[in-house]
C-alpha positions as CSV (number, residue, x, y, z in Angstrom):
1,M,131.7,68.2,87.4
2,I,134.7,67.0,89.1
3,I,138.1,66.0,87.3
4,V,140.2,63.3,89.8
5,A,144.0,63.9,89.2
6,R,146.7,61.8,90.7
7,K,148.0,63.0,93.9
8,D,151.7,63.3,92.7
9,I,150.3,65.7,89.9
10,A,152.9,68.7,89.6
11,A,151.6,71.9,90.7
12,D,152.2,73.4,87.2
13,G,149.9,70.7,86.0
14,L,147.1,71.6,88.3
15,D,147.7,75.0,87.2
16,H,147.5,73.9,83.6
17,I,144.1,72.4,84.3
18,R,142.4,75.2,86.1
19,E,143.5,77.7,83.1
20,R,142.0,75.0,80.8
21,V,138.5,75.0,82.6
22,E,138.3,79.0,83.9
23,A,139.4,80.0,80.6
24,L,136.0,78.7,79.4
25,G,134.3,81.1,82.4
26,L,133.9,78.3,85.1
27,R,135.2,78.6,88.5
28,T,137.6,75.8,90.1
29,Q,138.5,74.7,93.8
30,I,141.0,72.1,94.2
31,S,141.3,69.6,97.3
32,I,144.3,67.7,98.0
33,G,143.8,64.2,99.7
34,E,146.5,61.2,100.7
35,T,145.7,59.5,97.5
36,S,144.2,62.2,94.9
37,A,143.7,65.6,93.9
38,I,140.1,66.9,93.3
39,I,139.2,69.8,91.0
40,G,135.7,71.0,91.2
41,C,134.3,72.9,88.2
42,F,131.7,75.2,88.9
43,G,129.1,76.9,85.9
44,D,127.9,75.1,82.6
45,D,129.4,71.7,82.3
46,A,128.9,71.6,78.8
47,L,131.2,73.9,77.8
48,L,133.9,71.3,79.0
49,G,132.1,68.9,76.6
50,H,134.9,69.3,73.5
51,V,137.7,69.7,76.1
52,P,140.0,66.4,76.1
53,L,140.5,66.5,79.5
54,L,141.5,62.7,80.0
55,S,144.4,63.5,77.7
56,I,146.1,66.0,80.3
57,P,149.1,64.3,82.0
58,G,147.8,63.3,85.6
59,V,144.3,63.3,85.1
60,D,142.6,60.0,86.2
61,S,138.7,60.4,85.8
62,I,136.0,62.9,85.1
63,R,132.9,62.6,87.4
64,Q,129.3,64.6,87.2
65,V,128.3,65.8,90.8
66,I,124.6,65.4,90.4
67,S,123.8,66.5,93.9
68,P,122.5,69.9,94.3
69,Y,125.1,71.0,96.9
70,K,128.4,70.6,94.9
71,L,131.3,72.0,97.3
72,A,129.8,70.0,100.5
73,A,129.3,67.0,98.6
74,R,131.0,63.9,99.8
75,D,132.5,63.3,96.4
76,F,134.0,67.3,96.2
77,A,136.8,66.5,98.8
78,A,139.4,64.1,98.2
79,D,139.6,63.1,101.9
80,R,136.9,63.8,104.6
81,T,137.5,67.4,105.9
82,T,139.8,67.3,109.0
83,G,141.1,70.9,108.9
84,V,138.2,73.1,110.0
85,Q,140.8,74.6,112.7
86,V,139.4,76.6,115.5
87,G,142.2,78.1,117.6
88,S,144.7,74.9,117.9
89,R,142.1,72.2,117.4
90,K,140.5,70.8,114.6
91,F,137.0,69.5,114.0
92,G,136.8,66.3,111.9
93,G,139.8,64.4,113.3
94,K,140.2,61.7,115.6
95,A,139.2,63.8,118.9
96,C,135.5,64.9,119.6
97,L,135.5,68.5,120.2
98,V,133.3,70.0,123.1
99,A,132.1,73.6,123.2
100,A,130.5,74.5,126.4
101,G,129.4,77.3,128.0
102,P,126.5,79.3,128.9
103,C,123.7,80.5,126.5
104,S,124.0,84.1,127.1
105,V,126.6,86.3,127.9
106,E,125.4,87.6,131.4
107,N,128.6,89.4,133.0
108,E,132.2,89.0,133.0
109,E,132.3,87.3,136.2
110,M,130.4,84.6,135.1
111,M,132.0,84.0,132.0
112,K,135.8,83.8,133.7
113,A,134.3,81.3,136.0
114,T,132.7,79.3,133.6
115,G,135.8,79.4,131.1
116,H,137.9,78.1,133.9
117,A,135.5,75.0,134.9
118,V,135.3,73.9,131.3
119,G,138.6,74.1,130.2
120,M,140.1,72.1,133.4
121,Q,137.6,69.6,132.1
122,G,138.6,69.2,128.6
123,A,136.3,71.6,126.7
124,A,138.2,72.9,123.4
125,L,136.1,76.1,123.0
126,L,133.8,78.4,124.8
127,R,130.4,79.0,123.9
128,G,128.3,82.2,124.9
129,G,125.6,84.3,123.1
130,A,126.6,88.1,122.9
131,F,123.3,88.5,120.6
132,K,120.8,86.6,121.3
133,P,117.9,85.7,119.1
134,R,114.4,85.1,121.5
135,T,110.8,84.1,120.4
136,S,109.9,86.8,123.0
137,P,110.9,90.6,122.2
138,Y,110.6,90.9,125.9
139,S,113.1,88.4,126.8
140,F,116.8,89.0,127.4
141,D,118.4,89.2,124.1
142,G,122.0,89.4,125.2
143,L,124.6,92.1,126.2
144,K,125.6,92.6,122.5
145,D,129.0,94.3,121.9
146,E,129.8,94.3,125.7
147,G,129.4,90.7,125.8
148,L,131.6,90.4,122.3
149,R,134.4,92.3,124.4
150,I,133.8,90.3,127.7
151,L,134.2,87.1,125.3
152,A,137.4,88.2,124.1
153,R,138.8,89.0,127.4
154,V,137.9,85.5,128.9
155,R,139.5,84.1,125.6
156,D,142.8,86.2,126.6
157,E,142.9,84.9,130.2
158,T,141.5,81.1,129.6
159,G,143.3,80.6,126.5
160,L,139.7,79.3,125.1
161,P,138.7,79.9,121.3
162,V,135.1,81.5,121.3
163,V,132.3,80.4,119.3
164,T,129.2,83.0,119.5
165,E,126.5,83.6,117.2
166,V,126.1,86.3,114.6
167,L,122.5,87.2,113.9
168,D,122.6,90.2,111.3
169,P,124.7,90.5,108.2
170,R,125.3,94.0,109.5
171,H,127.3,92.6,112.5
172,A,129.1,89.8,110.8
173,E,132.4,91.9,110.9
174,L,132.0,93.0,114.2
175,V,131.3,89.8,115.8
176,A,134.3,88.3,113.5
177,G,136.7,90.5,115.1
178,H,136.0,89.3,118.6
179,A,135.0,85.4,118.0
180,D,137.3,82.5,116.5
181,M,134.0,80.7,115.1
182,L,130.8,82.0,114.1
183,Q,127.8,80.3,114.7
184,I,124.6,80.2,112.4
185,G,121.7,79.5,114.7
186,A,118.7,77.5,113.7
187,R,116.3,80.4,113.2
188,N,118.9,81.9,110.7
189,M,119.9,78.8,108.8
190,Q,118.1,80.2,105.9
191,N,119.0,83.6,106.0
192,F,120.6,84.0,102.9
193,S,122.1,87.2,103.1
194,L,123.9,86.4,106.6
195,L,125.2,83.1,104.9
196,R,126.7,85.1,102.1
197,E,128.1,87.7,104.7
198,V,129.9,85.1,106.5
199,G,130.9,83.2,103.5
200,Q,133.0,86.1,102.8
201,L,135.1,86.4,106.1
202,H,138.2,84.1,107.0
203,R,136.4,82.4,110.2
204,P,135.1,79.2,110.7
205,V,131.5,78.9,110.9
206,L,128.9,76.6,112.9
207,L,126.1,76.3,111.0
208,K,123.2,74.8,113.1
209,R,120.3,73.0,111.2
210,G,116.7,74.6,110.9
211,L,113.9,73.8,113.3
212,S,111.7,72.5,110.4
213,A,114.8,72.0,107.9
214,T,115.4,68.7,106.0
215,L,119.1,67.4,105.9
216,K,119.3,68.6,102.1
217,E,118.4,72.2,103.0
218,L,121.0,72.3,106.0
219,L,123.6,71.2,103.2
220,L,122.2,73.9,100.9
221,A,122.7,76.4,103.6
222,A,126.3,75.5,103.8
223,E,126.9,75.6,100.1
224,Y,125.6,79.2,100.3
225,V,128.7,79.8,102.7
226,M,131.0,78.0,100.6
227,S,130.2,79.3,97.4
228,R,131.5,82.7,98.7
229,G,134.9,81.1,99.4
230,N,134.5,80.0,103.1
231,M,135.0,76.2,103.0
232,Q,135.6,76.2,106.7
233,V,131.9,74.7,107.8
234,V,131.0,72.6,110.5
235,L,127.5,71.1,110.7
236,C,125.6,70.9,113.9
237,E,122.3,68.7,114.6
238,R,120.1,70.2,117.3
239,G,116.9,68.6,117.2
240,I,114.0,69.4,114.9
241,R,110.3,70.3,115.6
242,T,107.9,67.6,115.1
243,F,104.7,66.7,116.8
244,G,106.1,65.4,120.2
245,D,106.4,67.9,123.2
246,E,107.7,65.8,125.5
247,M,111.4,67.2,125.2
248,R,112.1,70.8,123.7
249,N,113.1,69.3,120.0
250,T,113.1,65.9,118.5
251,F,116.9,65.0,118.1
252,D,117.5,63.0,115.1
253,L,120.2,60.8,115.8
254,A,120.3,59.2,112.1
255,A,121.3,62.6,110.7
256,I,124.4,62.2,112.2
257,P,125.5,59.3,110.2
258,W,123.3,60.2,107.0
259,L,125.6,63.5,107.1
260,K,128.9,61.8,107.5
261,A,128.3,59.8,104.5
262,E,126.9,62.4,102.3
263,T,129.3,65.2,103.0
264,H,133.2,65.9,103.8
265,L,132.4,68.3,106.4
266,P,132.9,68.0,110.2
267,V,129.4,67.3,112.0
268,I,128.7,67.9,115.5
269,A,125.6,67.8,117.8
270,D,123.9,70.2,120.2
271,P,122.0,67.8,123.0
272,S,121.3,71.0,125.2
273,H,118.9,72.3,122.7
274,A,117.5,68.7,121.8
275,A,116.6,68.0,124.9
276,G,115.6,71.1,126.8
277,R,116.1,69.2,130.0
278,R,119.6,69.0,132.0
279,D,119.0,65.2,132.9
280,L,118.8,64.2,129.4
281,V,121.7,66.2,128.0
282,A,124.3,63.3,128.8
283,P,122.5,60.4,127.6
284,L,121.8,62.3,124.1
285,S,125.6,63.2,123.9
286,Y,126.6,59.4,124.5
287,A,124.6,58.5,121.6
288,A,125.7,61.4,119.4
289,V,129.3,60.4,119.8
290,A,128.2,56.9,119.3
291,A,126.6,57.6,116.0
292,G,129.8,59.3,114.8
293,A,129.5,63.0,115.8
294,D,132.8,64.8,115.6
295,G,132.2,66.9,118.6
296,L,129.3,68.4,120.9
297,I,128.3,72.0,121.9
298,V,126.6,71.9,125.4
299,E,125.3,74.5,127.6
300,V,126.9,75.1,131.0
301,H,126.5,77.8,133.7
302,P,127.4,78.1,137.1
303,D,124.2,78.3,138.6
304,P,121.7,77.3,136.0
305,G,118.8,78.4,138.4
306,T,119.6,82.0,137.9
307,A,120.6,81.9,134.5
308,L,119.2,84.6,132.0
309,S,118.2,82.1,129.4
310,D,117.9,78.4,128.6
311,G,118.5,77.6,132.3
312,D,116.4,74.6,132.6
313,Q,118.7,72.7,129.8
314,S,122.4,73.9,131.4
315,L,124.7,71.9,133.2
316,D,126.4,72.9,136.1
317,F,130.1,72.5,137.0
318,E,129.6,69.3,138.5
319,G,127.4,67.8,135.9
320,F,129.6,69.2,132.9
321,S,132.6,67.3,134.8
322,R,130.3,64.1,135.1
323,L,129.5,64.4,131.4
324,M,133.2,64.9,130.1
325,R,134.7,61.9,132.2
326,D,131.5,59.4,131.0
327,L,131.9,60.5,127.5
328,K,135.5,59.0,127.3
329,V,133.8,55.7,127.3
330,F,131.7,56.2,124.4
331,A,134.4,58.0,122.5
332,E,136.9,54.9,122.8
333,A,134.6,52.7,122.0
334,A,133.7,54.5,118.8
335,G,137.5,54.7,118.0
336,R,137.8,58.6,119.3
337,T,139.2,60.5,122.0
338,V,137.7,63.5,123.7
């Protein structure tokens, strides 16, 4: 259930509503927008049946939230979320933010070169995997702790905030100590222990859709994070596994406008993993922005031919420069900036 109050309701009025609801054993969450204030009530709604909420000064209406994801639902927020801030930038506003960097942190020299190159072309974040989930146990799986330290040093030198993946609940605090944004990868979208753990940390979360996950399952995964108190979640469409094998995954373009209508959370796209081929990254990026994506996460490497992972889908510096240049045209057509 949500209680809709007027925007000009006094702070003590909001406190009074919260106290009335929480006295019955429910939890509350407040979202204040330009025209209204939303008080989300979580627990047994039947307990509120005999409380005259509409008689409280400032309360406009009471609405039931039918969807299984309460905090992530569009109705929950007074306005679309524009406050998922990473460093000095925010996901969900007019600007489409681009995170760029290699699949894996390979060494400090490579990361510094990449950080400076993508930063000069307008990237808002630097991506790079210190802990890498690999299908084969014999593949390079990251530099781990040293990779995190490299990312932190490159951030200090370039000024770019860092997004990197966390694989294990036991590593969540360690990764959060070095990164500005925590990525939950496709393979871990329904690792509920991990979702709960990052939900207790004060770090924005980039949540990727699972390889075979429905959109509702993606939102319920976000709900796990948000129910633990971390409301700073950005959703990512990265393609799903279908019967087609021409590309690494099937890019579900329709997921972007569907999610934008269904949730107040920012939505970005990962064209690199969707395509698996660098020549398809730019067209998928343009399509994602035209469909309403709030940003992109793109794999970039100084020399993709020597990359330790995902070289086939990684852009070189020149390719990333062209992408960022041409992306502006599509962003402007969609009323956005890059």
